[in-house]
C-alpha angles and dihedrals in degrees: 000000000000125000114251123214121195129193119196110197140138093251144093112223089204093057136086100257112125133194143097096292091047091051090047093055096041091052091048086060097040094050096040110146121239092253093061139074121196134224120191116197102190150104131318104227096169099053094231102109134080111241114240093021127107116228135167117251135169135234126180091342095311123113120217141164116263125198112178119194098177137037110220121153117223094239089066091055098053097101132032117276119253098209138031092248091054092050114110090214092055091049091045091054088051088051091050091053093044091053097032094128090056091045092050092049093049094049095045102041090090136357107298138164126198132229109205122199097185128048093219092080099046097095092051093051091048091050088055089055095238120143112239147179116223119212125200110200101182146006093298108227107345121183094251136103112300135160095204122093089257088086090065099033104040091134090058091052092046091052091048090048091053091048091048092052090052096043104042128088091220132010116206129189126198097234136024093245093061089042091058092047092052093047090050092048095047106028091163088068100037092119094065097041115097144144130268112172127208118249146201125243099232091192090066097028095046123163112273131186119257117268109269096229130094097244129106115222124183123198140197128183125194143049119323095232118167093249088061087061099223093184089063090048092053094044091052092054091045092052091048089056090047088057088066098249105161121241099009111177137166121218120195124193113190144072101259120110112243091191090080087074115073090210090067091072090074092063102027092108093055097041129101115200107206096178119200115003131182117230089267090050093050090050091049092053092045089053089060097049132070106222146001131232136210124181101167124147089216139000142164106229102312118228090208091064094046092048092049091050091045091060088051100255119136118235126217111199144163106263119275116167095233092054090065089078092064107019105070115186110257092358108067101001138296137283113218118208116249118246139175093255119077091196090053092051091046091053092049092046090051089050090050091053091048090052091048090052091054092047093047092051090048092053093245093115110045132180089241093051091049096049091046089071092068096048092119094047099079129128089238089064102033103035091047086066091050094051094044090052088059093045089055093047092051095044089050093050102036106014130245093279093062101036103051119293112223114054115230116193119230091237092053093051097052 
């Protein structure tokens, strides 16, 4: 009998929503080993499914079971909700409760373990008696600028985080810094708290030569949330153009509206808005640019950075400790120290890009050298840990005889 992995998340893998969590889930399906089946309990973004009913759908050539409990088109989820009732996660929880009999049947019809991406749903999964792994993809609810409801309901998140740590079978964080914080916060559960990094699919995001022209194009993919500090991103590109660098352009892949930030006006004329892109589409755009940018106040381990590096494009970013493992100064980009002045950081980021351009043209920074820095961040390495965690959970609950017998590693099945 095959292992069965379930993800419960307010998302439709078939839809147009992009971001780190979305990439994480789509890749879990795409790289699923032969000894697994997959159940997605999520959202119908296309309006073509019956809520509360399991059907078989396909993503990137892989078939999986899909049980939607909420209809929510992607265009409604582009920006952060302004009230609890508007929140897709609040509505998704209502959908889970409304269709709880169907959810319970689907989870209990054969041995299944759950991989949770948000702590809000941990208590419900534990109440259903299903073993689960809890992921933490970011810093939780830090006291920094945010446009999600976490800024107003940090105490709710912190309570859910505590409950998730207690309830889960394993608690995984996307970088070692977050792991140490969680272990220090919840010492009673330190033994089940560990790290599982994000990754880059190097088959899709393969190393490509630099564009042959004399321009300098900078790209960013993802949502323009406040904690990503879009004004600093736009100011940095504007200052680079002011330095006289020829052919400066900004390329944005995502469904957020940059016009809500006044600073965007300064680079509107040199910006291309690509909108939603599949993984192949993101890789194609990255192959036509020269560098990536990140200005976030906090992150987990951002897919956008790993994907940009995978294509062989250096990234200049405001310093985050976890980025030091992949952004090596003068090799794969540059980390700029954080300061109290946004204008100061923008000027230093622009200078970092100008220096990267000189090094790239001199052959000191090469696509191959850039992509080499993410050699350990592959799905073969990272997702094999994810799948093995679920094999162990299911063997522990139901025994080897019921959950699949011979163990096949994720890497061997690719």
